[in-house]
Structures are given as C-alpha cells and as structure tokens.
C-alpha positions, 0 to 999 in steps of 0.5 A: 726699499733700501734693502731692495734696493741693494739686493738689486745691485747685488743681482746686477753686478754679475749679471754686468760681468757676465753680460761683458765676459761672454760679450768679449770673448764672442766677439773675439771669437768671430772670424774677421779683423778690425784692421782688414779692409779694402786696402791690405796691410803689410804683416809688419804695419799689421803687427804695428797696429795690434801693437797699438791696440793691445791685440798682441797680447794674450787674450787674457790680458786683454780681457783684464785691461778692458775690464779694468777700463771699463770699470773706470768708465772707458770702455776705448777707443773706435777702431774704425772711427779715427780720433773718436771714442766709444762714449764718443759715438754713444754721445753723438748719437744716442739723441736720434734712438732716444727721442724714436724710443720714447716716441715709440713707447709712448704712443703705443702705451696710449693706444694700446691700453685703450684698446686693450680696455675697450675689447676687455669691455666687449669681451666676445662682441665685434670690437672684440674681435676686430681689435684683437685680430689687428693685434696677431697681425700686429704682432705677426708681421715683422717691422722689416715688413711693415717699414717698406709697406708705409714707405712705398705708401706714404713716401713714394705714392702719395709723397706726404711724408720723407723716405728716410733721413733725419732733421733738426729744428730748432724751437726757442733755441732748443733743438727737437727732430723734424716732425715729419722724418719721425711719423714712419719710423716711430708708427713703425716700431710702435706697431708691433707695441701696440699689439703686445701691450692691447692683448696684455691689458685686455687679459688683465682687464677682463681677470680683474672685471671677474675679481669679488672687490670689482663685483663688491663695488658694482653692488655699492652702485659705483658707476661702471666709469669709475669702477674701470678707472679707479679699481680695475685698471691700476691692476690690469696694468700691472703686468703691462708695467713689467713688460715695459722694462726690456720693451723700453731698453730695446726701443731706446736703445734703437731698431737696428732694422728701422734705422737701416731702412730709414738711414736713421743716424742712431745707436741701432745703425751704428752698432749693425755696421760696426759689428760688421766691421768688427768694431769690437769695442763699439759693439761692446760698449753698445752691449754694455749699454743696453744691459745696463739699461735694461737693468736699470728700467727694470729696477723701475718697473719693480718700484712702480710695481710695488707703487700700484700693488699695495700687496708687494713689499719691498723689504 
C-alpha cells in the first residue's frame, strides 16, 4: 500500500506542475486584460496597477513567482474582487457546489445501479429496452436543454418549485440548503450520470452473470438474489468505481451551465465570471483545485477498486 501511494504521489507532482504551467501560459495568451473595464484607465494609472500585481515583470519571472506562491499554498489575490484572495472566494462558494455535487452523485449512483441491475437481469426484454432508451436520451440531451425545460414545467407552469436562487435553513444550529432550491439543479446534474451509470452497471452485470463462478453458484442451488448481491454486483460495479473518480470531481466543483441557469453562487458560476473578466488568479486557483480533486478522487477510486477485487494488488 505504501509503495502504491508513493508511486501515485510521484505521478501527481509532475501532473500538477504540468497543469499549472499550461493554465498559466494559456491564461496569459488570452486576449484582454483584467484591468480594462468600463472606465478606461489612463496609461499612467494602468502602469501603477500592473506594477502592484507584478504584471510589469517579464512573463518567465511572473511564472516563477506564481509557482513559488502555489507551493506555499498562496494562490494570490483576486484581480477583480477587491480585498479578497482566491482562497477566500473558494472558501465562500465551495459549499453550494459541494452540496449539489454530493447530492447529484448519490442520487445518480442509487438510481443508476438499480436500473442497470434490473436491465441486466431482464436482458432483451421490454424493461431492458425501455431502460436503455431512457439512458440514451439522458446521455444525448445536454443539461442546457434539460434545465430550461424543467424550470418551465415545474417552476413557471406548475409553480411547484422556485425558478432559481439558493437558500439556507438552520437545523439544530447547523446550516442546510433549502430542499426546494436543490431539487431542480440536482435533478439536472443527476440525469446524465444516471444514464451513464446504468449503462456501465448493465454491461458489467451481463458479463459477470455469464462467468463461470456465477454458474457454479447457481449449480450449488444458491438463491438468485444472493448470487446477484454477494457475487455478481460486487464485480459488476468495478467499471463504475473507475468512472466515479473524475465524475465526482466534475460535479463537486460545480456545473458551469447549471449554476448559471439557476443563478447559484457556486464554483462553476465564479469560474465563468472570472474567465470572462480575465481574473487570472481566480481562474488559475479553480483549475488547480479541480486538478487536485481529480487526482485525489482517482486515488480513492483505485483503492476502492482493490478493496472490491482481491486480484488487484497495490504493491
């Protein structure tokens, strides 16, 4: 286990270095400037502002200083939000994306695994065809189509749910998000994941149910429900474990489209706004946060994979 973790760490360090380097130079190569807005600055004032943030130095020197700050855990100040650092912005807005992402991936995993198992057990029957048809629709229809349709139906026409916004309620002194505000965005985020997870589980279950050890278990007279739960499902969800690593990272850092449509103060919305405003430090900080989250979740997925499959050795 220790050797495995050491190898993954050795791979993660150059990966993070490459992500930081590419993101830094791509942001600098983008046209525009964070210091140009509605009120045009005079050249003298702009030079003073650029000197304050170190933009008057050569690009390689800016890169070296930024890299040194990142190693120390300092992502710098925001260029647009005065008196706020990048860490402040991440700390203030991660909770919304965290609640959305965790709720969506939990809902998608439960429903997706259930539908995938049912479809595999009823292969080439009507319930299998219906489940896979819904899954294909879920994959093909993008969130920027699903979200307005759900808002129009359940928000505008029926009036059951709020159209947008976010609210917090306190229970026993602990803040929880308002469930009404969560239903539509969580549903929009979960639908594509339900489709993908159900297809993955179905394919895995069909393969496992045809394996020799499942035939042996049936020959011994074990109940079908026990075979599915104890033998088949454990092996069938291995591809799902590998998929959930990057999927969780994407959902936890916030969906750009969903947070924009529902006007949610999450990381995805701030990422879009900061990119449009050329707020280099905020965009860089979110890219680094996202990359680190992917590496961590992939590491957890590999460890879960080994726990589920004894043939895999972490050595």
